[in-house]
C-alpha positions, 0 to 999 in steps of 0.5 A: 403229836400229829404235826399236820393237824397242829399246823392246819389248826394254827396256821391262820394264827401264824399268818395273822401274826405275820400280817400284823408284824408287817404292818406294825407302823399303822396298827390301831390300838385293838390291833396292837393288843391282838399283836401282843396276844398272838405273839404269846400264843405263837411263842407257845406254839414254838415251844410245843413244836420244839418239844414234841416234833422234829420238824426243823423247818417248821421250828425255824419258821416259827422261831423267825416269826417269834423273833420278829414279833418280839421286836415289834412288841418290845420295840419301845424300850424302857429308858436305861436309867429306869432299868438301872434303878429297877436293878438296884431297887428290885432285882438284886436286893430281892435275889439277895433277900431270898438267899438270906438263909443260905447267906447267913449259914455261909457266913456263920460257917466261915467265921466259925472255921476261921475263928477255930483255926486262928485259935489253934494257930495262936495256941500251938507253937508247933503249928506256928513253926509249920507255917513260918519261921520265928523270924518270918512271923516277927516280920509279918506281925511287926511290919508286913501285915500293916505295910501291905495296906500302905506300900502302894499309892491309894488309887492303884491299890484300890484298883488291885483290891477291886480286881482281886476281890472281884476275882474271888467272887467270880470264882464262886459265880463260875463254880455255880455252873458246876452246881456249886460243888467247888465253892466250899473249897474256894471259901476254905482257901480264903477263911484259912488265910484269914484264920492263920493270919489272925492266929499268928498276930494273936500269938504275938499279942497283935490282935488289936492291930489285926482287927483294926486293919481288917475290919474297916473293909473286911466286913463288906468284902467278906459279906459280898463273897459270902453272898456270891457263894450262897447263891452259887450253892443255892443253884446246886441245891436247886437240882436236888429240890427244884420246888413246884417248878420243873427242874429246868425252869428252876435252874434257869431262874436261879442261874439268872439270879446268880448273874444278877448277884455277879453284876451287883457285887461289882459295885459292892466290891468297888466300895469295899476296895475304896475303903481298903485303899483310903480308910484302912491305911489312913491316919484316922483313929482305929475306932473311926476306921472301924466305925466306917466299916461297920457303917458301910456293912450296916447300910448294905444289909439294911438296903438288902432287907428293906428293898428285898423284903418289899420286892418279895412282898410284891411277888418279885423274883429278881429274874432278869427274864421278864418278857411275857413270852408264853400263854396258857395252853392245854 
């Protein structure tokens, strides 16, 4: 690209934008529209300069101008409550809904592995002996498994559970940076723990206690972890199949989607932690405790489907980056 010709052709546009930014407090309606249009155009010029020229001074000047223009264009901020409402009614559910097949496949695979591992442990005394001694297994199934949910005050236990679950989800979110490759190992660590515990409980005919204690909070908790893993692995797949977009653009969009899920799951796991701390160890009948867990799980899935499908039909992507920063160019 002939940078001198490019500068000569577009300098009047840059000068005009700089003039409008300086006098933004006195602009007419038509001049405000012109400001937005020129902001888009100069943002595009900056993108072209960065990709086709090594002129650092020109790129620096345009970057400063675009930053000032962005401040002028976006100076009137949407109220925080509206942004929060949009996040939970559009951004998060549409990201989760778009990842539904990855999410479902992750859940099915993990449940299948956990079930097979539990059946293997329950049916083979040698495997049980390799896991723990008979005395340790007896202590686990008779006392330790149930006592875990009631040995600490409910409020502090809720905090511990929330931090632990958030850490597991954070691991799969962080590993999305590595294109999701370590995520299956993180999932294996968690589903193997569940499978081995279930197998040991089943070996002593305590499977009813196992499901009675793990189901109320486990449904929502594992669903959240599976979702985090799904969007993380989907990010890795974007490298292989970016679709009709450029690979960098697809990765950026999917990366922001991963962050959307990370933020929303803080709230989801908080609810799961409250259930685990206050419902799981409570004196409520087992059917009631399980019913609360099923209700929470159903409400979450219905929320994702209803709001996510509606947002998808409106061509929403859940992308947190929605500013009109570029204009078409040839």
